[in-house]
NUVEXDO-525275 format. One record per residue: residue number from 0; residue in three letters; x, y, z of N, C-alpha, C in turn. Coordinates in steps of 0.1 Angstrom, whole numbers, padded with zeros to 4 digits. Example, Ala and Ser with C-alpha at 12.3 -4.5 7.8 and 13.67 -1.06 7.14 Angstrom:
% residues 2
{0,ALA,{0132,-0057,0078},{0123,-0045,0078},{0132,-0033,0078}}
{1,SER,{0128,-0022,0071},{0137,-0011,0071},{0129,0000,0079}}
% end
This chain:
% residues 79
{0,UNK,{-0131,-0083,0264},{-0123,-0088,0252},{-0111,-0097,0259}}
{1,UNK,{-0112,-0109,0249},{-0099,-0117,0252},{-0089,-0110,0245}}
{2,UNK,{-0077,-0112,0251},{-0065,-0107,0245},{-0058,-0119,0242}}
{3,UNK,{-0051,-0118,0230},{-0044,-0129,0224},{-0029,-0128,0227}}
{4,UNK,{-0024,-0138,0231},{-0009,-0135,0231},{-0001,-0134,0219}}
{5,UNK,{0011,-0132,0221},{0019,-0130,0208},{0021,-0138,0194}}
{6,UNK,{0020,-0155,0201},{0021,-0161,0191},{0009,-0163,0182}}
{7,UNK,{-0002,-0165,0193},{-0017,-0163,0185},{-0020,-0153,0178}}
{8,UNK,{-0015,-0143,0181},{-0017,-0129,0171},{-0011,-0132,0161}}
{9,UNK,{0002,-0135,0159},{0007,-0138,0148},{0001,-0150,0138}}
{10,UNK,{-0003,-0157,0146},{-0013,-0169,0135},{-0021,-0164,0131}}
{11,UNK,{-0031,-0158,0138},{-0041,-0150,0132},{-0036,-0139,0122}}
{12,UNK,{-0030,-0131,0124},{-0023,-0125,0113},{-0020,-0131,0099}}
{13,UNK,{-0014,-0143,0099},{-0011,-0151,0089},{-0022,-0155,0081}}
{14,UNK,{-0032,-0161,0089},{-0045,-0163,0084},{-0052,-0152,0076}}
{15,UNK,{-0054,-0139,0082},{-0059,-0127,0077},{-0052,-0126,0064}}
{16,UNK,{-0038,-0125,0066},{-0031,-0121,0051},{-0034,-0133,0039}}
{17,UNK,{-0033,-0146,0043},{-0038,-0155,0035},{-0051,-0155,0029}}
{18,UNK,{-0062,-0150,0038},{-0076,-0149,0033},{-0075,-0138,0022}}
{19,UNK,{-0068,-0125,0027},{-0067,-0115,0018},{-0061,-0119,0004}}
{20,UNK,{-0051,-0125,0006},{-0042,-0126,-0007},{-0050,-0139,-0016}}
{21,UNK,{-0056,-0147,-0011},{-0063,-0155,-0017},{-0076,-0151,-0025}}
{22,UNK,{-0081,-0139,-0020},{-0092,-0131,-0026},{-0086,-0122,-0037}}
{23,UNK,{-0071,-0122,-0037},{-0065,-0112,-0049},{-0068,-0097,-0044}}
{24,UNK,{-0070,-0095,-0030},{-0072,-0082,-0027},{-0060,-0073,-0020}}
{25,UNK,{-0057,-0060,-0022},{-0048,-0052,-0016},{-0052,-0050,-0002}}
{26,UNK,{-0043,-0045,0003},{-0046,-0037,0020},{-0053,-0025,0018}}
{27,UNK,{-0051,-0016,0006},{-0058,-0007,0006},{-0072,-0009,-0001}}
{28,UNK,{-0075,-0017,-0010},{-0087,-0023,-0012},{-0097,-0028,0001}}
{29,UNK,{-0092,-0035,0009},{-0095,-0040,0020},{-0098,-0027,0031}}
{30,UNK,{-0089,-0020,0031},{-0091,-0008,0041},{-0103,0001,0036}}
{31,UNK,{-0103,0002,0023},{-0113,0011,0020},{-0126,0004,0022}}
{32,UNK,{-0128,-0009,0018},{-0140,-0015,0025},{-0146,-0014,0038}}
{33,UNK,{-0135,-0016,0047},{-0136,-0016,0059},{-0140,-0001,0066}}
{34,UNK,{-0134,0010,0058},{-0138,0025,0061},{-0151,0027,0057}}
{35,UNK,{-0156,0022,0045},{-0170,0024,0043},{-0180,0018,0050}}
{36,UNK,{-0175,0006,0057},{-0186,-0002,0065},{-0188,0006,0081}}
{37,UNK,{-0175,0009,0082},{-0176,0014,0097},{-0179,0028,0098}}
{38,UNK,{-0177,0037,0086},{-0180,0051,0086},{-0167,0058,0091}}
{39,UNK,{-0155,0052,0092},{-0147,0061,0099},{-0133,0056,0091}}
{40,UNK,{-0119,0063,0094},{-0110,0058,0087},{-0103,0045,0091}}
{41,UNK,{-0100,0037,0083},{-0095,0024,0088},{-0081,0024,0077}}
{42,UNK,{-0067,0022,0080},{-0059,0025,0072},{-0052,0011,0070}}
{43,UNK,{-0045,0011,0057},{-0040,-0001,0055},{-0029,-0005,0062}}
{44,UNK,{-0021,0007,0070},{-0012,0003,0081},{-0018,-0003,0092}}
{45,UNK,{-0032,-0001,0096},{-0036,-0008,0107},{-0038,-0023,0102}}
{46,UNK,{-0043,-0026,0088},{-0045,-0039,0086},{-0032,-0046,0083}}
{47,UNK,{-0021,-0040,0082},{-0007,-0045,0080},{-0002,-0047,0097}}
{48,UNK,{-0006,-0040,0103},{-0003,-0045,0119},{-0012,-0057,0121}}
{49,UNK,{-0023,-0059,0118},{-0031,-0072,0122},{-0021,-0081,0115}}
{50,UNK,{-0021,-0081,0103},{-0014,-0093,0096},{0001,-0097,0099}}
{51,UNK,{0004,-0087,0108},{0021,-0088,0113},{0020,-0094,0126}}
{52,UNK,{0007,-0093,0132},{0006,-0097,0148},{0010,-0088,0155}}
{53,UNK,{0011,-0074,0153},{0014,-0063,0160},{0003,-0057,0166}}
{54,UNK,{-0010,-0060,0162},{-0022,-0056,0168},{-0031,-0065,0167}}
{55,UNK,{-0042,-0068,0174},{-0054,-0075,0173},{-0065,-0069,0169}}
{56,UNK,{-0075,-0073,0160},{-0086,-0068,0155},{-0097,-0068,0165}}
{57,UNK,{-0106,-0059,0167},{-0116,-0060,0177},{-0125,-0071,0170}}
{58,UNK,{-0134,-0077,0178},{-0142,-0087,0172},{-0153,-0081,0159}}
{59,UNK,{-0157,-0068,0163},{-0165,-0062,0151},{-0155,-0062,0138}}
{60,UNK,{-0143,-0058,0139},{-0135,-0056,0128},{-0132,-0071,0121}}
{61,UNK,{-0131,-0079,0131},{-0128,-0093,0124},{-0139,-0098,0117}}
{62,UNK,{-0153,-0096,0122},{-0163,-0101,0115},{-0165,-0094,0101}}
{63,UNK,{-0162,-0081,0101},{-0161,-0075,0087},{-0150,-0081,0081}}
{64,UNK,{-0138,-0084,0083},{-0130,-0089,0076},{-0134,-0104,0070}}
{65,UNK,{-0140,-0109,0078},{-0143,-0122,0075},{-0156,-0124,0064}}
{66,UNK,{-0163,-0114,0066},{-0175,-0110,0054},{-0168,-0106,0040}}
{67,UNK,{-0156,-0096,0044},{-0151,-0094,0031},{-0142,-0107,0023}}
{68,UNK,{-0136,-0113,0032},{-0130,-0125,0028},{-0136,-0137,0025}}
{69,UNK,{-0151,-0137,0027},{-0161,-0147,0024},{-0156,-0160,0031}}
{70,UNK,{-0154,-0157,0044},{-0150,-0169,0053},{-0156,-0165,0068}}
{71,UNK,{-0152,-0176,0076},{-0157,-0173,0088},{-0146,-0169,0098}}
{72,UNK,{-0151,-0162,0110},{-0143,-0156,0121},{-0137,-0170,0126}}
{73,UNK,{-0141,-0182,0128},{-0137,-0194,0133},{-0126,-0197,0125}}
{74,UNK,{-0126,-0195,0112},{-0113,-0199,0103},{-0105,-0191,0106}}
{75,UNK,{-0105,-0178,0106},{-0095,-0167,0109},{-0089,-0168,0121}}
{76,UNK,{-0095,-0174,0134},{-0089,-0177,0145},{-0083,-0191,0145}}
{77,UNK,{-0085,-0197,0137},{-0079,-0212,0136},{-0087,-0220,0145}}
{78,UNK,{-0099,-0221,0145},{-0109,-0232,0153},{-0113,-0239,0145}}
% end
């Protein structure tokens, strides 16, 4: 796994938040959808940490978020 530096994590976080708000979804709605997909608890707090750049999502979570937001992982990563 490639680790993102703090600045890049923040940029990815901004893109994640924008993608979510563009779809008019709450963090709770997204976390519920992710939880269903992975079969485990995924809290709104975790999503908040991604959006604030405090943590970075795994590739599998990033793929799920891209699917939920109807976008690509490349767009979320700023490529």
